ZALUMFI-563920 format. One line per 10 residues: number of its first residue (from 1); their letters; for each residue y, x, z of N, C-alpha, C. Coordinates in steps of 0.001 Angstrom, whole numbers, plus 500000, padded with zeros to 6 digits. Atoms other than C-alpha are relative to their C-alpha. Layout:
// residues N
NUM> a> Y X Z Y X Z Y X Z  ...
END
This chain:
// residues 356
1> xxxxxxxxxx> 500377 500851 501171 841825 795789 768532 498790 499244 500382  501229 500815 499578 839355 792787 768940 498999 500342 498862  501069 499691 500729 835930 793489 767772 499073 498675 499641  500830 501359 500503 833871 790684 765770 498627 500421 499778  501385 499778 499780 830207 790847 766402 499198 499258 498939  500869 500771 501112 828222 789900 763150 498746 500598 499939  501217 499478 500014 825168 791737 764011 498964 498863 500003  501008 500932 500285 821924 789897 762880 499123 499953 501085  500878 500065 498818 820042 790704 766216 499382 501326 500322  499380 500604 499020 820092 791691 768848 501517 499725 499700
11> xxxxxxxxxx> 498769 500577 500672 823540 789849 768378 500773 499386 501117  499172 500311 499090 826383 788321 770023 499470 498811 501038  500463 500960 498953 825843 786343 773358 501384 499312 500554  498743 500498 499541 828351 783847 774874 500437 500776 501250  499447 499096 498777 830771 785539 777331 499560 499574 501362  500319 500510 498951 829632 783135 779879 498562 500636 500472  501194 499511 499647 826143 784579 779750 500070 501331 500327  499763 498780 499763 827350 788146 779679 500655 500186 501563  499432 499956 498794 829447 787501 782672 499017 499654 501157  501004 500428 499177 826779 785633 784634 498892 501209 500326
21> xxxxxxxxxx> 500809 498936 499915 824355 788402 783990 500489 501135 500594  499443 498949 499358 826608 791131 784937 500195 499849 501610  499877 500398 498662 827198 789469 788281 498614 500159 500709  501278 499950 499431 823545 789065 788810 499283 501414 500016  500521 498434 499698 822732 792755 788138 500593 500391 501170  499509 499419 498772 824812 793581 791199 499542 499139 501236  500334 500968 498778 823824 790472 793397 499522 498735 499442  500619 501395 500836 821284 787779 791995 499820 498964 501423  500161 501227 499034 821718 784400 794055 500178 500297 501462  499715 499595 498589 823140 785970 797116 498803 500747 500790
31> xxxxxxxxxx> 501025 499149 499280 820089 788120 797941 500270 501298 500237  499531 498530 500022 822008 791295 797726 498874 500923 499291  500870 499319 500772 819428 792359 795286 500298 499865 498572  499759 500284 501318 819712 792890 791550 499110 499248 499331  500933 500588 500771 818170 790675 789052 498820 500969 499437  500964 498920 500642 816525 793741 787725 498893 500501 501205  501123 499331 499039 814596 794478 791005 499518 498807 500967  500704 500965 499215 813901 790958 792332 498671 499729 499768  501285 500450 500095 810381 789764 792830 499966 498642 499014  500253 501181 500751 809346 787324 790094 499317 498844 500691
41> xxxxxxxxxx> 500646 501218 499143 807492 785406 792762 500941 499549 501064  499062 500376 499116 810454 785042 794800 500547 498567 499814  499679 501343 500121 811763 781480 795464 501229 499862 499004  499035 499897 500776 815031 782476 793735 499762 500107 498405  500352 500018 501383 813542 783426 790467 499069 499038 499567  500862 501129 500292 810863 780771 790480 500959 498790 499389  499229 501139 500249 813802 778367 790511 500691 500305 498580  499423 499668 501372 815374 780277 787454 498928 499567 498933  500967 500165 501068 812227 779916 785490 499838 498548 499777  500104 501464 500306 811799 776197 786140 501124 499424 499465
51> xxxxxxxxxx> 498887 500683 500498 815417 775421 785462 499977 500292 498490  499776 499757 501512 815351 777187 782230 498898 499206 499150  501045 500720 500737 812107 775412 781125 500601 498549 499808  499371 501632 499882 813644 772020 782233 501177 499821 499014  498838 500018 500900 816946 772744 780411 499681 500159 498652  500375 499813 501363 815326 773909 777217 499394 498541 499380  500761 501206 500490 813336 770606 777083 501125 498823 499968  499030 500882 499992 816525 768596 777773 500859 500178 498819  499243 499809 501169 818604 770159 775117 499473 499713 498670  500785 500231 501142 815917 769779 772511 499241 498610 500036
61> xxxxxxxxxx> 500762 501171 499677 814731 766434 773763 498345 500126 499778  501396 499664 500175 811197 767821 773984 499071 498869 500557  500531 501050 499329 808859 765014 774370 498817 500247 500989  501256 499753 499206 806004 764608 776956 498906 500444 499281  501280 499216 500656 802839 766555 776276 500231 501377 499349  499507 498615 500397 804745 769793 775470 500143 500731 501165  499473 498990 498805 805250 772839 777501 500887 501025 499237  499061 498933 500335 807816 775533 777271 499553 501261 500743  500450 498695 499529 806736 778898 777784 501007 501224 499762  499186 498714 500146 808783 782265 778220 499123 501281 500111
71> xxxxxxxxxx> 501115 499086 500129 806516 785165 777110 500710 501326 499542  499665 498758 500527 806787 788896 776349 499536 500146 498483  500585 499803 501020 805896 790349 773065 500594 499709 498626  499351 500265 501310 808451 789213 770596 499460 498866 499149  500551 500902 500958 808000 786848 767840 498827 500678 499218  500943 499244 500781 805788 789537 766133 498674 499573 500656  501348 500220 499421 803059 788858 768781 499545 498534 499793  500233 501344 500537 803340 785053 767904 499202 500022 498720  500637 500014 501388 802163 786026 764409 498477 500052 500095  501445 499966 499869 798850 786799 765875 499475 498850 500912
81> xxxxxxxxxx> 500505 501117 499064 798744 784247 768809 499706 498840 499338  500068 501367 500573 799340 781359 766593 498424 499861 499222  501224 500087 500731 796167 781896 764344 498856 499997 501015  501185 499727 498999 794142 783230 767119 499710 498815 501042  500148 501090 499305 794576 780085 769083 499828 498676 499337  500078 501210 500671 794724 777440 766410 499272 500018 498836  500805 499992 501249 792916 778613 763264 498616 499986 500335  501388 500241 499881 789367 777288 763124 499485 500653 498706  500492 499487 501282 788716 778051 759383 501080 500306 499003  499097 499908 500963 791882 777579 757352 501334 499701 500435
91> xxxxxxxxxx> 498524 500385 499757 795710 777830 757534 500775 500095 498932  499118 499942 501094 798584 777279 755284 501323 500429 500468  498824 499352 499732 801758 779280 755070 501133 499971 498896  498859 499981 501084 805185 779026 753169 500536 501294 500207  499357 498801 500124 806471 782413 752251 501474 499956 499542  498474 500015 500265 810311 782596 752517 500552 501320 500254  499330 498808 499636 810870 786157 753403 499087 501044 500661  500691 498842 499466 810046 789385 755254 499237 499582 501285  500622 500409 498584 809060 787597 758707 498902 499139 499577  500943 500860 500477 807073 784928 757025 498884 500803 499352
101> xxxxxxxxxx> 501051 499085 500361 805209 787710 755148 499223 500796 500989  500695 499414 499031 804469 789386 758225 499114 499124 500751  500989 500828 499340 803086 786404 759824 498749 499615 498937  501249 500308 500882 800817 785845 756788 499160 501159 500118  501030 498843 499675 799462 789320 757213 499179 499897 501165  500566 500141 498648 798555 788634 760783 498875 498752 499761  500843 501139 499968 797061 785261 759973 498822 500130 499215  501194 499691 500696 794539 786692 757460 498992 500628 500767  501149 499375 499201 792665 788433 760214 498997 498951 500621  500842 501124 499344 791408 784947 761508 499503 499048 499329
111> xxxxxxxxxx> 500680 500933 500754 790229 783042 758668 500650 499927 498510  499397 500160 501152 791199 781767 755274 501437 499541 500098  498629 500238 499946 794826 781662 754612 500582 499570 498622  499498 500485 501215 796516 779717 751814 501522 500094 499931  498545 499799 500134 799978 780623 750706 500477 498935 498995  499777 501065 500782 801269 777331 749519 501134 500037 498911  498983 499601 500778 804375 778685 747923 500740 501087 500382  499304 498877 499687 806622 781748 747788 501280 500192 499127  498867 499701 500767 810169 782665 746716 500212 501468 499621  499887 498591 500139 809241 786359 746433 500463 500274 498655
121> xxxxxxxxxx> 499750 499694 501402 809674 786054 742687 501585 500278 499738  498294 499933 499858 813671 785683 743320 500504 500954 501043  499726 499205 498712 813650 788203 746113 500537 499159 501179  499873 500929 498902 813519 785130 748508 501489 499420 500092  498746 500342 500147 816740 783819 747510 500039 498254 499792  499888 501421 499895 815777 780187 747579 498739 499473 500824  501288 500517 499201 813367 777800 749598 499118 499078 498928  500990 500888 500820 810233 776555 747597 499956 498616 500447  500296 501665 499750 809679 772819 747169 498889 499608 499139  501136 500500 500708 807081 770752 745522 498787 500771 500021
131> xxxxxxxxxx> 501294 499401 499804 804155 772393 746991 499080 499026 500717  500971 500871 499148 801019 770911 748611 499394 500721 500903  500604 499494 498835 799901 771449 751968 498543 499441 500043  501463 500514 499943 795965 771523 752109 499635 498997 501330  500187 500951 499044 795054 768448 754168 498853 500404 501146  500922 499605 499057 792040 770513 755712 500448 501454 500655  499349 498913 499303 794414 773295 756964 499936 499787 501565  499962 500262 498562 794310 773657 760713 501542 500005 500351  498607 499980 499909 798133 774253 760538 500715 500391 498864  499135 499430 500947 801031 774818 758440 501200 500546 500639
141> xxxxxxxxxx> 498869 499111 499336 803498 777663 759194 501147 500259 499201  498772 499710 500709 807055 777935 758218 500956 500892 500897  498967 499220 499358 809795 780362 758981 501348 499102 499671  498782 500931 500310 813109 778101 759256 501175 500709 499584  498751 499284 500338 815796 780753 758919 499469 501330 499756  500412 498825 500632 815428 783825 756874 501191 500986 500259  498896 499130 499761 817893 786395 758440 500437 500976 498845  499717 498823 501002 817573 789102 755668 500559 499382 498836  499626 500486 501372 817933 786832 752812 500995 498829 499787  499088 501198 499916 820043 783999 754061 499802 498732 499344
151> xxxxxxxxxx> 500426 501220 500370 818093 781028 753250 499503 499189 501531  500399 500651 498669 817247 778254 755896 499539 498613 499586  500491 501241 500222 815226 775092 755983 500687 499183 501057  499176 500623 499078 817610 772694 757660 499295 498536 500430  500671 501090 499530 815229 769788 758050 498585 500045 500635  501294 499889 499439 812099 768949 760078 499072 499346 498892  500895 500470 501067 809533 768716 757395 498830 498965 500463  501185 500796 499697 806808 766114 757319 498707 500794 499394  501146 499400 500122 803370 767679 757442 498611 499334 500333  501281 500866 499687 799774 766125 757147 499080 500868 501028
161> xxxxxxxxxx> 500796 499220 498807 798632 768817 759488 501010 500619 501024  499271 499260 499004 799936 770657 762590 501065 500863 499439  498736 499061 500431 803429 772119 761878 500360 500971 500994  499493 499072 499239 804303 775340 763290 501170 500761 499483  498777 499503 500502 807591 776959 762867 500539 501234 500973  499261 498766 499499 809179 780470 763593 501512 499467 499983  498456 500225 500126 812780 779533 764612 500732 500985 500948  499341 498936 499291 813742 782814 765989 501489 500026 499923  498567 499758 500331 817167 782808 764284 500762 498854 499903  499314 501270 500093 818160 779155 764198 499976 499022 501186
171> xxxxxxxxxx> 500130 501054 498859 816925 777590 767475 501237 499585 500776  498880 500397 499383 819609 775765 769112 501282 499757 499106  498874 500258 500883 821932 775641 766186 500114 498617 499400  499883 501338 500592 821090 772132 765290 498940 499258 500872  501061 500748 499212 818957 769231 766782 498727 500106 499233  501283 499758 500599 815360 769487 766044 499040 498697 500565  500919 501057 499696 812829 766587 766059 498640 500633 500591  501161 499076 499581 810251 768572 768210 498711 499149 499802  501248 500670 500254 807735 765696 767709 499314 500228 498818  500567 499830 501209 807106 766685 764324 499161 501483 499878
181> xxxxxxxxxx> 500688 498567 500003 805818 770209 765349 498944 499907 501130  500961 499697 499043 802718 771314 767100 500509 501181 500977  499589 498766 499299 804382 774598 768052 501139 500663 499261  498877 499376 500434 807715 776267 767796 500250 501171 500814  499960 498657 499339 808205 780001 768681 501287 500652 499514  499109 498992 500598 810903 782584 768369 500349 501042 501096  499300 498927 499134 812462 785801 769691 501260 499592 500347  498767 500708 499406 815413 785023 771933 501149 500841 499480  498900 499128 500211 817695 787773 770619 501043 499590 498748  499152 500539 500905 819591 785657 768203 500949 498997 500572
191> xxxxxxxxxx> 499371 501178 499638 820598 782384 769844 499927 499861 501512  500717 500443 498652 819250 782593 773348 500391 501109 501103  499947 499168 499007 819181 785923 775235 499910 501398 499530  500114 498793 500620 818979 789665 774934 498634 500127 499682  501396 499717 500196 815781 791100 773499 499157 500178 501134  501101 499660 498903 812629 791073 775589 499330 498746 500357  500816 501136 499662 811694 787359 775901 499744 499007 498626  500296 500874 501134 810050 784941 773546 499759 498592 500403  500050 501496 499519 810277 781202 773853 498798 499375 499092  501124 500730 500601 807216 779011 772783 500093 498407 500559
201> xxxxxxxxxx> 500190 501425 499607 807163 775082 772726 498905 499545 499364  501139 500189 500515 803906 774011 772369 499345 498669 500517  500615 501213 499749 801886 770734 772278 498687 500185 500367  501064 499702 499389 799062 770893 774645 498853 499563 499145  501215 500691 500678 796697 768661 772621 499667 500806 498693  500718 499331 501168 796462 771115 769789 499073 501311 500413  500658 498911 499358 794783 773716 772007 498668 499730 500311  501488 499967 499538 791116 774342 772897 499083 499548 498856  500673 500329 501022 789822 773686 769366 499449 501088 499143  500764 498822 500672 788625 777131 768262 498826 500483 500725
211> xxxxxxxxxx> 501180 499547 499441 785407 778609 768953 500101 501395 500374  499959 498416 499565 786386 782305 769281 500471 500280 501461  499428 499671 498821 786925 783916 772595 501468 500601 499783  498745 499693 500121 790487 784497 773080 500333 501040 501324  499628 499260 498844 791858 787580 775301 500865 499227 500962  499249 500728 498995 793333 786314 778460 501576 499802 499795  498614 500045 500208 797008 787458 777673 500435 499313 498882  499549 500634 501445 796864 786000 774195 499554 498519 499804  500343 501364 499896 795679 782541 775325 501272 499138 500489  498868 500770 499650 798357 780018 775410 499658 499111 501292
221> xxxxxxxxxx> 500173 500768 498710 796538 777949 778063 500086 500910 501373  499731 499215 498775 796695 780893 780418 501494 499861 500385  498557 500226 499666 800496 780729 780282 500370 498654 500441  499679 501374 499762 800610 776938 780492 499581 499889 501457  500603 500283 498555 798369 776999 783626 500934 500685 500868  499143 499352 498980 800607 779679 785396 501442 499816 499685  498463 500114 500151 804004 778389 784198 500808 501155 499515  499276 498623 500488 804858 781608 782324 499823 501202 501012  500072 498952 498954 803919 783593 785434 498815 500577 500326  501245 499395 499816 800484 784826 784782 500265 501356 500224
231> xxxxxxxxxx> 499725 498713 499633 801885 788298 784600 501569 500013 500250  498643 499916 499706 805456 789622 785394 500733 499672 498810  499236 500498 501235 807732 787811 782907 501372 500922 499889  498823 499432 500270 810775 789321 781441 501109 499561 500806  499114 500572 499076 813072 788629 784391 501368 499906 499580  498748 500022 500359 816316 789577 783210 500393 499148 498784  499680 500753 501190 816113 788109 779845 499917 498473 500278  500018 501411 499675 814929 784747 781278 501071 499526 500668  498975 500598 499304 817752 784534 783559 501312 499906 498846  498995 499920 500869 820100 785357 780710 499998 498767 499000
241> xxxxxxxxxx> 500150 501081 500697 818429 782633 778674 500500 498601 500714  499657 501240 499480 819084 780082 781256 501660 499899 500149  498605 500047 500017 822926 780945 781254 500423 499644 498543  499508 500534 501267 822961 780406 777590 499744 498625 499826  500180 501388 500124 821371 777164 777800 500970 499241 500673  499036 500555 499223 823875 776120 780508 501292 500046 499081  498678 500018 500868 826699 777117 778146 499795 499154 498782  500228 500800 501188 825203 775245 775103 500047 498519 500647  499746 501611 499400 825029 772003 777456 501445 499989 500324  498589 499920 499622 828695 772934 778575 500853 499624 498582
251> xxxxxxxxxx> 499410 500073 501244 829682 773011 774781 499847 498626 499425  500511 501226 500613 828097 769583 774030 498645 499794 499485  501438 500034 500188 824601 770352 773419 499893 500465 498486  500293 499596 501338 822942 771151 769886 500706 499302 498863  499038 500792 501077 824855 768497 768212 501335 500682 499706  498706 499309 500119 828230 770230 768969 499678 501354 499333  500191 498683 500512 826635 773627 767988 499794 499788 498313  500055 500104 501466 825683 772222 764582 501267 499542 499543  498786 500180 500555 829147 770951 764028 500963 501229 499720  499113 498867 500115 830918 774192 764730 499328 501075 499093
261> xxxxxxxxxx> 500651 498983 500845 828340 776251 762764 500014 499547 498684  499644 500419 501299 828738 774033 759791 501441 500233 499562  498593 499620 500165 832441 774478 760177 500199 501453 499750  499857 498493 500006 832056 778372 760495 499525 500452 498440  500735 499505 501083 829571 778810 757668 500752 499229 498582  499370 500613 501115 831471 776230 755270 501408 500754 499821  498790 499250 500396 834585 778222 755573 499834 501390 499342  500407 498784 500559 832958 781492 754861 499452 499860 498509  500475 500215 501377 830963 780335 751832 500997 499588 499026  498877 500394 500851 834167 778797 750453 500873 501121 499534
271> xxxxxxxxxx> 499086 498742 500456 835968 782050 750610 499141 500812 499024  500879 499170 501068 832960 783871 748900 500125 499470 498733  500038 500407 501456 833104 781501 746024 501340 500083 499626  498651 500039 500514 836896 781601 745726 500345 501501 499788  499694 498744 500070 837227 785253 746025 499372 500808 498800  500646 499427 501205 836863 787039 742776 499069 501398 500119  500781 498602 499556 835375 790273 744536 498472 499676 500283  501093 500249 499396 832432 788527 745937 499168 498719 499385  500800 501124 500413 829408 786241 745105 498981 499787 501053  500992 500371 499037 826894 784545 747308 498552 500478 499476
281> xxxxxxxxxx> 501190 499679 500361 823268 785619 747190 498968 498873 499817  500936 501447 500052 821802 781987 747620 500907 499171 499274  499085 500798 500921 823166 779932 744734 499725 498409 500481  500083 501454 499507 821768 776432 746028 500499 499800 501362  499400 500249 498717 823934 775131 748810 498897 499477 500942  500799 500647 499243 821138 773179 750214 499048 501115 500632  500811 498957 499435 819132 776498 750849 500761 501073 500841  499132 498996 499272 822012 778410 752280 499962 499939 501526  500199 500015 498639 821624 779486 755940 501361 499788 500586  498788 500111 499052 824410 778546 758461 499981 501087 501060
291> xxxxxxxxxx> 500103 498854 498935 823338 781384 760632 500269 501337 499374  499886 498712 500769 823225 784319 758165 500482 499918 498684  499358 500104 501411 825630 784296 755269 500007 501349 499282  500081 498763 500732 824744 786872 752807 500547 500005 498543  499304 499839 501139 826913 788070 749926 500191 501317 499419  499861 498669 500521 827450 790931 747531 501244 500045 499050  498871 499872 500759 830211 792242 745335 499653 499649 498709  500393 500388 501325 830572 790709 741871 499797 501192 499214  500635 499071 500702 829178 792917 739424 501065 501012 499522  498948 499094 500548 832361 794257 737926 500634 500815 500941
301> xxxxxxxxxx> 499264 499445 498785 833494 795234 741489 499110 500783 500834  500957 499458 499243 830370 796702 742543 500240 501376 500629  499674 498730 499562 831922 800260 742980 500857 499981 501209  499162 500194 498751 834093 798649 745799 499282 499664 501208  500863 500284 498919 831122 797937 747978 500274 500806 501227  499831 499177 498819 831627 800920 750362 501359 499873 500390  498693 500154 499532 835215 800571 750393 500358 498682 500805  500087 501286 499215 835009 796892 751543 499470 500109 501355  500533 499705 498669 832638 797828 754250 500893 500817 500849  499426 499184 499172 834832 800527 755480 501382 499242 500414
311> xxxxxxxxxx> 498788 500690 499848 837966 798323 755225 499875 498933 500986  500268 501141 499130 836398 795330 757152 499588 500630 501349  500306 499371 498801 834986 797763 759809 501226 500445 500825  498808 499554 499272 838355 799202 760449 500885 498991 500569  499430 501043 499453 839520 795738 761219 499249 499263 500915  500653 500349 498704 836942 795281 763865 498778 499092 499613  501019 500782 500315 834216 793585 761850 498738 500931 499988  501114 499330 499654 830849 794801 763186 498761 499387 499550  501165 500504 500393 827488 794561 761716 499865 499210 498621  500072 500745 501201 828278 793012 758231 499237 500737 498929
321> xxxxxxxxxx> 500852 499264 501177 826268 795504 756172 498889 499273 499927  501190 500735 500208 823525 793687 754456 498779 500749 499989  501222 499298 499948 819947 794505 754744 499629 500849 498816  500206 499242 501093 818569 797245 752605 499207 499418 498792  500829 500507 500911 816328 794922 750715 500915 499083 499121  498996 501026 500829 819402 792693 749530 501263 500802 499709  498770 499474 500190 822453 795021 749835 501209 499226 500373  498829 501009 499580 825943 793822 750184 500410 499832 501305  499661 500342 498615 826887 792141 753250 499408 498739 500608  500704 501230 499465 825409 789658 755706 501036 499842 501284
331> xxxxxxxxxx> 499196 500533 498750 827665 787931 758416 499085 498905 500810  500806 501030 499304 825570 786281 761117 500824 499191 500871  498939 500916 499390 827304 783415 762501 499312 499092 501068  500781 500775 499054 825227 782515 765627 500834 499370 500847  499067 500907 499262 826242 780022 768217 501115 500704 500712  499123 499357 499148 828089 782475 770324 501267 500440 499124  498932 499291 500698 830267 783722 767594 501480 499122 499934  498689 500786 499992 833970 782265 767727 500399 499861 498664  499333 500497 501222 835585 780471 764825 501087 501157 499613  498896 498963 500309 838337 783222 765158 499475 501151 499304
341> xxxxxxxxxx> 500506 498819 500510 835866 785853 764127 499609 499713 498539  500136 500461 501443 835121 784115 760875 501173 500034 499377  498726 500004 500516 838698 783492 760236 500453 501482 499748  499582 498592 500264 839331 787291 760713 499298 500657 498758  500738 499451 501125 836585 788249 758175 500438 499471 498862  499352 500583 501310 838051 785772 755632 501199 500609 499844  498623 499137 500174 841502 787433 756217 499774 501142 499391  500369 498524 500566 839858 790844 755617 499848 499970 498534  500582 500166 501423 838300 789591 752461 501244 499642 499002  498832 500367 500858 841663 788072 751178 500897 501295 499956
351> xxxxxx> 499222 498897 499988 843648 791109 752003 499283 501136 499160  500637 499014 500820 840985 793403 750298 500164 499584 498456  499661 500509 501382 841321 791249 747092 501261 500372 499582  498555 499557 500331 845012 791519 747155 500196 501273 499704  499869 498565 500178 844803 795224 747383 499281 500594 498779  500845 499236 501199 842243 795770 744576 500064 499031 499021
END
């Protein structure tokens, strides 16, 4: 039976990436050594790091003056590194979910933090609008996609101050105007690589403006100067990231990714709205994520929730149980998820409706 991987992260990777990593685990670049045991200072791996940085810049059309870093520590470490490196006195944050809330918690250690708006009042089921960004803030932080609640900011916002974005779960799913951002970061385990590496795209001119002493490992300048090689980088995940970047280019780049992602999410949202058993958790189509589609049982069929989960799982749907803070179901439609998997889930929803 075919398995369909809807896990929210770590999540599905392109088969191309899996195959190339499997080969490299046995013999990396003809060295007769595994990618897991190669020196990160070797010319073979230095070439991997440089190509990954270059290809990421190419795919996202990163302008001059920006650097691409591959770091350890996950997106959660960035919650602290961002304010440590950028906040002189005040920062502004948009609160759209659990990860934004965690970023806010860390930001408060470094100065005054203004929460410009929040959708917590409706369990984060919408993207706030009509808020004011303080002109004297050192930066404005957003989380573009909210995996738990199924909302997404699908546009590159205009900000009067440096714009910082956590794009952990929607990077490479659509074109991005990087020039509008001072810093973009994210954990790689959704659309790029296995867990263990974090990407950072940073405009060099925003650095060097804080008065505090910054620990060496937490200073962006350290990693810029050493090309992400100050300490041993997460070698295997960086290699995997390079393979995924190659795969994205082969598919036609981020423009092609956007087209197929809109098709996949559009099909699934249409079925949720058509099917009498289900309802979406996010009402406004503008706010609905194309990466994480969240839905629950219609109230009158609430008692069928466990039955549908069991039914779908028996038909190869893996990872569709919703987060505990939302309940119901969540289908993560990352770049590598094939259209056939979405069609299979829709078919299971139709069959379950017919049987009940």
